[in-house]
N, C-alpha and C positions, 0 to 999 in steps of 0.2 A: 850529246847533240844539243845545240842551243835551240831556243824557241824559234828563232827566225829560220834556222836551217831546217828544222823539222817541218815547218809549214811550207818552206820552199820545196822540200821533198814531196809534199803533198800537192804541189801545184803552184805555190806562191800566191800572194795576195797583194794587189796593187793598192794605190791610194783609195782610202778615204783622205787621210794619209795612210800609207802602208803600215806604219808602226802602230797607229791606233786600231786599225782593223785587226791586225794580228793579235794585239794585246786583248781586245775585247772578245775575240773568239777563243782565246786562251782562258780568259776570265770566266766565261760561261761553262767551261769544263769544270771549274771549281764548284760552281753552283750544282752541276749535275752530280758530281761526286759526293757533295755534302747532302744532297737530297737522298741519294742511295744510302748513305750512312744513317740519315735520319729515319728512313723507313725501317731499317734494321734495328735501330735503337727502340723504335716503337714496338716492333714485333717482340723483341727480346724482353721488354718490360711488360708485356701483356696488354698493350693498348689496342690491338686489332679488334677484339670482340666488343669494344666499348661504343657501339652504335655508330652514329654519323661521324663522331670524332675519330673513331678507329679507322673508318674508311678514308677519311681525309689523310690520316697518317700513312695508311697503306699505299695511297696513291702517290706518295712521294717517290715511289719507284719510277715516276715520270723522268727521273734522272737518266734512266737507261734509254728511253726514246730520244732524249736530247743528245746523248752521245751518238746515237745512230743517225740522227739528222745531220749532225756535224760531220760524221764520216761521209754520208752521202754527198754533202756539199763540197767538202774539201777534196775528196778523192775523185769525184766525177768531174770537177771543174777543169782540170787540165785537158781532158778530152773535149769538153765543150769549148774551151778557149781555142784549142787547135782548130776545131771546126769553124768557129766564128772568124778566125783570122786567116784561115787557109794554111796554117802551119802544119808541121808533122805531128802526128799523135804521139803521146808519151810512150817511152820504151816500156813494154810489159815486164821485161827482165829487171830493169831498174826499179820499176814500181814494186815488183814482188820482193826484191831484196830490201828495199826501204821498209816495207811492211814487216818483214821478218825481223829485221834488226831493231825496229821500233818496239815491238811487243814481246818478243820471246825471251830476251835475257832476264828482265825483271820477272816475267811470268814463271820461268823455270825456277828461279831462286825462290819465289813465293810458294810454288807447289812443293818443292823439296823441303822448305821450312815448315810448311803445314804438316807434311807427313812426319817430320822429325818431332815437332811439338806434340802431335797427337799420338805418337808412339809412347810418350811418357805420361800422357794425361788422358782421362776419359771424360767426355762431355756429352754423354748420351749416345744413342745409336749412331754408328759411323760406318755404313755399309761400304763406302768407297775406300776404306782404309785397308786395301789389299794390293798385292803386286799388280794385278790386272787393273785395279782402280788407279794406281799410280801411272801406269802406262797410258790409260785412257785420258787421265787429266793432263798429263804432259803433252799429249798429242791433240788435245782439245776435241776428242771424239767421244766424250762421256755421255753426250745427249743422244747419240745414235744407237739406241738400244730400246728394248722393251723393259718396262718396270724400272725406269731410270731412278726413281726415288729410292728404290731398295737395292739398286745394283752398284752404281758408281758415284752417288752423291756423297761428297766428303764434308765433314763437319766444318772445316775451315775454308771451304772453297765453294759454298753453295751458290755464290753469285756468278761463278765462272760459266754458267750456261750462256750468259749473254756475250761473253768473250768468244765462245764457240760459234755463236751466231755471227758476231762481227767478222771472224776469220772466214766464215762461209761467204759473207758478202765480199770480202777482199778477193776471194777466189772467183766469184761470179762477176765482179765488176767489169773486167776487160771484155768478157763476152757480152754483157749488157750494153757496154759502150759501142761495141761493134754492131750489135743488133740495131741500136737506135740511130747511130750516126753514119754507119756505112750502108747497112741493108735498107733501113727505113728512109733515111735522109739522102742516101746516095752520094755521100761525101760532100754535100753542099750544105751551106748554113741555111736551114729551114726551121726557124725557131718554133713556129706554130705547129709544124708537123712533129717536131721533137717533143713539145709539150703534150701533143695528142698521144704519142707513144708512151710517155711517162704516165699519163692518166690510165692507159691500158695496163701498164705494169702495176698500178695501184690495185687493180682488180684481182691480182694474184692472191693477195692476202685474204680477202673474204672468201674467194673460191677455195683456197686451201683450208680455211677454217670450216667451211661446209663439209669438205671431204673428211677431215679428221674427226668431226663431231657426228657424222652420219654413217661412217663405215668403221670396220674394225680390222682391216687387213694390214694397216700400218702399225708400227710399234707405237706405244703410248708416248714415247719421247718425241714423236713427230710433231706434237703440239709446240715443241720448243725449237723446231727447225726454221731455217731462214725464211721460207715462204710465209710463215705466220707474221713475221715482223718486217717483211720487205717494204711494206707501205711506209714505215718510219724512215728507212733509208731513201725511198723515193721522194719523200718530202724534202730532204736535203738536195737530192738530184734536181728537183724542180727549182729550188732556189739557185742552183748553179746555172740553169738555163735562163732564169729570169734575170740574174745578174748580167749575163752576157747580152741580154736584150736591153739593159739599161734601166730596168725596173727599180723602184724604191719602195721601202717599207718603213714605217715609223712606229716607234715604241708607244706613242700615245694612243695609237689605234690597235696595235697588235697585242700589247700586254693586257689591257682590260678584257679583251675577248678571250685570251688564253686563260685568265683567272676565272672568268665566268664558266668556261668549259671545264676547268679543273673542278670547280665546286659541283657542277652537274655530274661529272663522271664519278664524283665521290659519293653519289647516291647508289642505291642497289642496282641501278641501270647497268652497271659494269660488273655486277656480281660480287661475290665474297672477296675478302682481301687475300687473294691467291694470285700466283703468276699466271695460271691458266684457268680462266673461269669454267665452271662445269657446263653451263648452258651455252648453246650456240649464239643466241641473241645477245647474251652478256659479252661473249668474246668479240662479237662484231662491234658492239658499242664501244668496248674498251679500245680496240684497235683503231677505230675511227677517231674517237676523241683524243687519244694519245698522239695520233698523227697530227691532228690540228694543233694541239697544245704545244708540242715540241717544235713544230715548224714555225709557229707564231713566235715562240721564244727566241729562235735563232734568226728569223727573217730580218729584223732591224739591223742586226750586226752584219749579216751577209749582204744586205742590199743597201748599205750606205748611210744609215742614220748616224748623225754625229751628236745626238743629244745626251741627256743625263744617263740614260741606260748604258750607252756605249762607254761614256766616261767612267762610270762606276765600275764596269767590268774590266776596263783598261787600267784601273788603279793598281798600284804596286802590290797591295796585299792579295787582291784577287788574281793577278797574274802569277804571283808566287805560288798560290794554291793551285792555280790552273796548270802550272808547269809540272807539279807533282800529283795532279789529280789521278792519273793512271795508277800510280803507285799507291795512293790512298785507296782507290777502288780495290786494288789487289789484296792489300793486307788488313783492311779495317775489320773484317769479320774475326780474324784471329785475335787482333788486339782487343776488340770489343768483348769477346768471350773471356779473355784474361782479365780485363778491367772489371767485368761483371762479377767474376768469381773471386779474384785475388785482391782487388782494391776496394770495390764498393761492397762486396760480399752480399749481393742481392740473390735470393733464391730466384730460379728461373720464372719468368712471367710476373715479376714483381718489381717494385722500385720506381725511381724517377727516370722517365725518358730523357729529360733535359740533362740531368746529372750524368747519365750514362753517355749521352752524346758528347757533352763537353769534355769529360775525362778521357773518353776514347779519342777525341780530337787531339788533346794534349799529348797523349801517348803516341798516336799514329803519325802526326805530322813530322816529327824529327826522324822517325824510322822510315817514313816514305821518302823524305829528303835524302837520307843515306842510300836507300835502295835506288833512287833516281840517279844519284851522283855516281854510284859505283857500277851501275849496269848500263847506263846510256852509252851509245857508241859515238865516240868523238871522230868527227870528220878530219 
C-alpha cells in the first residue's frame, strides 16, 4: 500500500498542500519510532539508573504517545469531516478491514519470527515463550491477564503491549464517534459541544488510574489497558475537531512548550523509568504531561503549519523512515538484542547507548524495508 493510499484509507488529508501534509505526518512517525528505539537502547545499556540523565532517556518512550495522538487524529477525522460537511459517516466495515490489513500481516510475521529466533537462543527469562503465549501475542490479548510480566511477556516482543492498546482503540473508535457525533451532537455540526465531549473523555484516563491504583479486583495488567492511555488518543481526536473548525497551530509556539514539558516530566514527578509508575500521583502526572507533549508535537502538522518543522518532517529521508516506522517498531527489539550480543558483544546493562542505537538502526532499516515491502497489501 502506498503512503497516499494508506492515509486516504484513514480519511485522507487535504491541502496544506495535500502532499506536504501527508509527508510531514508520515515523517513524524519516523521520529516516534526512533524515540522508542532510543529509549530501549538506553535501557539495554544500563542508562536508566543514572539520575536525571537516565530519566531523560527513559522518557523517550514519548514516541508511543505520539503514535497514539496520530491515530486519534487520522482515524477520527473522517467522522468529524462527515459531521462538518453533512456527508455520510465512514463505513465501519471498510474501516475495520483497512485496520486489519494495515497492521496484521507484518505483525504476524514478526511474532512468528520472534518465537523462531528465541527457540534457538536464550536471552534471559522469557515467560511468554509458550504455546499459550504465542496465541496470546498473535491475537494481541497478552495484556489481558493478571501477572502479565511473568505470564505472557516475550523477550522479543515487550513493546507490543502498546500495539494491543492501539487495537483496542481501533475497536472502540466507531462507538466513541457514535457517542460524540450522534448521541451528543445529534448528527449536527456542533464543534464546541464536540470539544466538550472530548474533554469529558479525557477524564476517563485519570479516573481509571485512580481505580487501578486504589483497588485490587482488576488484574494487574489493567494498568496497560486502553482507559489508561485514552487521553493520548483523545489529544489527536481534539486535533481532528480543531482542524475542522479551521484552527491553526505553529511550531514556534508548540515545540518549545513541548520541550519544556518533556524536561519537567523527566524529573521524579512522573516516577521511576517504568511503563507504569508505582504511585498514583506519578501515573497521573505522566499521563497528563505525555498527553500535552505528544499533542503539541503533532499539532503544527495537523493544523496547517508550513514552516521548517513541516518541511523537515516532509523531507525524503524522514518520509522514507516514516513509511517503514511501523516495521521498525515491530522488529527493533529483536535486532537490538542480536546486535548487543553478536556484534557489539556488550554484557547486558553496559556499553555505549549511541553505538547500540546506530548499529541497531543499520541492521533494522533494511530488514524493516523488506518486511514492509513483502507484507503490505497492494490495492
